[in-house]
C-alpha positions as CSV (number, residue, x, y, z in Angstrom):
1,X,0.8,-0.2,-35.6
2,X,-1.9,0.9,-33.2
3,X,-3.6,4.0,-34.3
4,X,-3.7,6.7,-31.7
5,X,-7.2,7.7,-30.6
6,X,-8.3,11.2,-30.8
7,X,-9.1,13.1,-27.6
8,X,-11.4,15.8,-28.9
9,X,-14.5,14.8,-27.0
10,X,-15.2,15.2,-23.3
11,X,-15.7,11.4,-23.0
12,X,-12.1,10.8,-24.3
13,X,-10.7,13.3,-21.9
14,X,-12.6,11.8,-19.0
15,X,-11.2,8.4,-20.0
16,X,-7.7,10.1,-20.1
17,X,-8.1,11.2,-16.5
18,X,-9.4,7.7,-15.3
19,X,-6.6,5.9,-17.1
20,X,-4.0,8.2,-15.6
21,X,-5.4,7.6,-12.0
22,X,-5.8,3.9,-12.5
23,X,-2.5,3.1,-14.2
24,X,-0.3,6.1,-13.4
25,X,1.6,5.8,-16.6
26,X,3.8,8.6,-18.0
27,X,2.4,11.6,-19.8
28,X,4.3,10.5,-22.9
29,X,2.4,7.2,-23.2
30,X,-0.9,8.9,-22.5
31,X,-0.1,11.6,-25.1
32,X,0.6,8.9,-27.7
33,X,-2.5,6.9,-26.9
34,X,-4.9,10.0,-26.9
35,X,-3.0,11.9,-29.7
36,X,-2.1,14.7,-27.4
37,X,1.1,16.6,-26.8
38,X,2.8,15.6,-23.6
39,X,2.4,19.1,-22.2
40,X,-1.4,19.0,-22.7
41,X,-2.0,15.7,-20.9
42,X,-1.7,17.2,-17.4
43,X,-3.5,20.4,-18.5
44,X,-6.5,18.3,-19.5
45,X,-6.4,16.3,-16.2
46,X,-6.1,19.4,-14.0
47,X,-9.0,21.0,-16.0
48,X,-11.3,18.0,-15.5
49,X,-10.5,17.2,-11.8
50,X,-12.7,20.0,-10.3
51,X,-15.5,19.0,-12.8
52,X,-15.4,15.3,-11.7
53,X,-15.4,16.2,-8.0
54,X,-18.8,17.9,-8.5
55,X,-20.2,14.6,-9.9
56,X,-19.0,12.0,-7.3
57,X,-19.7,11.3,-3.6
58,X,-16.6,12.8,-2.1
59,X,-15.9,12.0,1.6
60,X,-16.3,15.7,2.5
61,X,-19.9,15.7,1.1
62,X,-20.8,12.5,3.0
63,X,-19.1,13.8,6.2
64,X,-21.1,17.1,6.1
65,X,-24.4,15.1,5.6
66,X,-23.6,12.6,8.3
67,X,-22.6,15.4,10.7
68,X,-26.0,17.0,10.3
69,X,-27.9,13.7,11.0
70,X,-30.1,14.1,14.0
71,X,-32.6,11.0,14.3
72,X,-31.4,7.5,14.7
73,X,-32.9,6.6,11.2
74,X,-30.8,9.4,9.6
75,X,-27.6,8.3,11.5
76,X,-28.1,4.6,10.6
77,X,-28.5,5.6,7.0
78,X,-24.9,6.7,7.0
79,X,-23.6,4.4,9.6
80,X,-25.3,0.9,9.5
81,X,-25.0,-0.7,12.9
82,X,-23.8,2.7,14.3
83,X,-20.2,1.8,13.6
84,X,-17.2,3.7,11.9
85,X,-13.7,2.4,11.4
86,X,-10.7,4.6,11.3
87,X,-7.2,3.9,9.9
88,X,-4.3,5.7,8.2
89,X,-2.4,4.6,5.1
90,X,1.0,5.6,3.9
91,X,2.3,6.4,0.4
92,X,5.9,6.6,-0.7
93,X,7.2,9.8,-2.1
94,X,10.5,10.6,-3.8
95,X,13.3,11.5,-1.5
96,X,13.0,15.2,-0.6
97,X,15.9,17.5,-1.6
98,X,15.4,19.6,1.5
99,X,17.1,18.2,4.6
100,X,14.3,19.2,7.0
101,X,11.6,17.5,4.8
102,X,13.8,14.4,4.5
103,X,13.6,14.2,8.4
104,X,9.9,15.0,8.8
105,X,8.7,12.8,6.0
106,X,10.8,9.8,6.9
107,X,8.7,6.8,8.1
108,X,10.4,4.6,10.6
109,X,7.8,1.9,9.8
110,X,8.2,1.9,6.0
111,X,12.0,2.8,6.1
112,X,11.4,5.4,3.4
113,X,9.9,8.9,2.8
114,X,6.1,8.9,2.9
115,X,2.9,10.9,3.5
116,X,-0.1,9.6,5.4
117,X,-3.8,9.9,4.9
118,X,-6.4,8.9,7.4
119,X,-9.7,7.4,6.3
120,X,-12.9,6.8,8.2
121,X,-15.4,4.4,6.7
122,X,-18.7,2.8,7.6
123,X,-19.6,-0.9,7.9
124,X,-20.2,-1.0,4.1
125,X,-16.7,0.4,3.3
126,X,-18.1,3.9,2.3
127,X,-15.5,6.6,3.0
128,X,-17.1,9.3,5.1
129,X,-14.1,11.2,6.1
130,X,-10.6,11.8,4.7
131,X,-7.8,13.9,6.1
132,X,-5.3,16.0,4.1
133,X,-1.9,14.4,3.9
134,X,0.4,14.4,6.9
135,X,4.1,13.9,7.1
136,X,5.2,10.4,7.3
137,X,6.9,10.8,10.6
138,X,3.6,11.5,12.4
139,X,1.9,8.6,14.1
140,X,-1.7,7.7,13.6
141,X,-2.9,9.0,17.0
142,X,-1.3,12.4,16.3
143,X,-3.0,12.7,13.0
144,X,-6.4,11.8,14.7
145,X,-6.0,14.3,17.4
146,X,-5.5,17.1,14.9
147,X,-7.9,16.0,12.2
148,X,-10.6,13.8,13.6
149,X,-14.0,13.3,12.0
150,X,-17.1,14.9,13.7
151,X,-19.6,12.0,13.9
152,X,-22.8,11.6,15.8
153,X,-22.3,10.6,19.4
154,X,-24.2,7.3,18.9
155,X,-21.6,6.2,16.3
156,X,-18.9,4.0,17.8
157,X,-15.4,4.6,16.2
158,X,-13.2,1.5,16.2
159,X,-9.4,1.8,16.1
160,X,-6.4,-0.4,15.9
161,X,-3.3,-0.3,18.2
162,X,-1.9,2.7,16.5
163,X,-4.6,4.8,18.3
164,X,-3.8,3.4,21.7
165,X,-4.4,6.3,24.3
166,X,-7.0,8.1,22.2
167,X,-9.3,8.4,25.3
168,X,-6.6,10.4,27.0
169,X,-7.3,13.2,24.4
170,X,-11.1,12.5,24.0
171,X,-12.4,11.1,27.3
172,X,-16.0,11.2,26.2
173,X,-15.4,9.6,22.8
174,X,-17.6,6.6,21.8
175,X,-14.9,4.3,20.6
176,X,-13.4,0.8,20.8
177,X,-9.6,0.1,21.0
178,X,-7.8,-3.2,21.3
179,X,-6.0,-4.1,24.5
180,X,-2.3,-3.8,24.6
181,X,0.4,-5.3,26.7
182,X,1.5,-2.8,29.4
183,X,5.3,-2.5,30.2
184,X,6.1,-2.9,33.9
185,X,7.9,0.5,33.6
186,X,11.0,1.9,35.2
187,X,12.7,-0.2,37.9
188,X,11.6,-3.4,36.3
189,X,14.2,-3.8,33.7
190,X,14.3,-7.3,32.1
191,X,10.7,-8.1,33.2
192,X,8.3,-8.9,30.4
193,X,4.8,-7.3,30.1
194,X,2.1,-9.6,31.4
195,X,0.2,-11.5,28.7
196,X,-3.4,-10.5,27.9
197,X,-6.2,-12.5,29.4
198,X,-8.2,-14.9,27.2
199,X,-11.1,-12.4,27.4
200,X,-8.9,-9.6,26.2
201,X,-7.5,-11.8,23.4
202,X,-11.0,-12.6,22.3
203,X,-12.1,-9.0,22.3
204,X,-9.1,-8.0,20.2
205,X,-9.9,-10.8,17.7
206,X,-13.4,-9.7,17.4
207,X,-12.5,-6.1,17.0
208,X,-9.9,-7.0,14.3
209,X,-12.4,-9.0,12.3
210,X,-14.9,-6.1,12.4
211,X,-12.2,-3.7,11.2
212,X,-11.4,-5.7,8.1
213,X,-13.8,-3.5,6.2
214,X,-11.5,-0.5,6.5
215,X,-8.6,-2.6,5.3
216,X,-10.6,-3.7,2.3
217,X,-11.4,0.0,1.5
218,X,-7.7,1.0,1.7
219,X,-7.0,-2.0,-0.7
220,X,-9.6,-0.5,-3.1
221,X,-8.1,3.0,-3.1
222,X,-4.6,1.4,-3.6
223,X,-5.7,-0.3,-6.8
224,X,-5.5,3.2,-8.3
225,X,-1.7,3.2,-9.0
226,X,-1.6,7.0,-8.4
227,X,-2.5,6.3,-4.8
228,X,-0.8,2.8,-4.5
229,X,2.7,3.5,-6.0
230,X,5.2,6.2,-5.4
231,X,3.6,9.6,-5.9
232,X,5.6,11.4,-8.5
233,X,3.7,14.6,-8.7
234,X,4.1,17.6,-6.5
235,X,2.5,17.4,-3.1
236,X,0.4,20.4,-3.7
237,X,-1.7,18.1,-5.9
238,X,-1.8,15.2,-3.5
239,X,-5.0,16.0,-1.6
240,X,-6.9,16.6,-4.8
241,X,-5.8,13.2,-5.9
242,X,-6.8,11.3,-2.7
243,X,-10.1,13.2,-2.7
244,X,-10.9,12.1,-6.2
245,X,-9.8,8.5,-5.6
246,X,-11.9,8.2,-2.5
247,X,-14.9,9.7,-4.4
248,X,-14.5,7.2,-7.2
249,X,-14.4,4.3,-4.7
250,X,-17.5,5.7,-3.0
251,X,-19.2,6.0,-6.4
252,X,-18.6,2.3,-7.1
253,X,-19.7,1.2,-3.6
254,X,-23.0,3.2,-3.9
255,X,-23.5,1.8,-7.3
256,X,-24.3,5.3,-8.5
């Protein structure tokens, strides 16, 4: 029989938090592993979360430093190549009991109830901005219009098709969006949208390849099962969780 480890030291309690975030196993199993009562597992985790946040490079901290950058050298330190990549990710939540929440959190894309978090990363995958969670019914563009990063003007923000029309809201935004087929509109029922030109297709391919970095970063945060599987906790703790996971990913990228 495996002997349960004691959790009297700060190191053990930090390991408890990391195991919980990485594996997202039940409090019963963690309590058995660390020789803790089940009721004390989440108490220890909630106590350590603000302490850990002080020690890791959270997106909020990096965004504030990047926002204050003035010279080209300072800007390039946070945005190599003067590029930033924006994308949103969804996470499943249990079916809400409230009828209104069931409607507002239902994602037509995922066919389940979700919440969304938008991330902005640089060309190295470092997360420089993170939004609080939004209801799953909201589209990516709506989230961006309400909670967009404040980046230096010289930094180009690259989007996918989910942000089509962003220039209608921010005409002076330095950004790149893929070309999209345009419907002929009313009065042309049955007509297909004209195909993109070879130049437009080549542009979309080039943009898609550059945006792989944000997909890789999302894959990294999803390796933490607390972010990658159904979120079982209360949503009031959700943003604390995503903040910590993003900070831990940044910590690894920076090699701190």
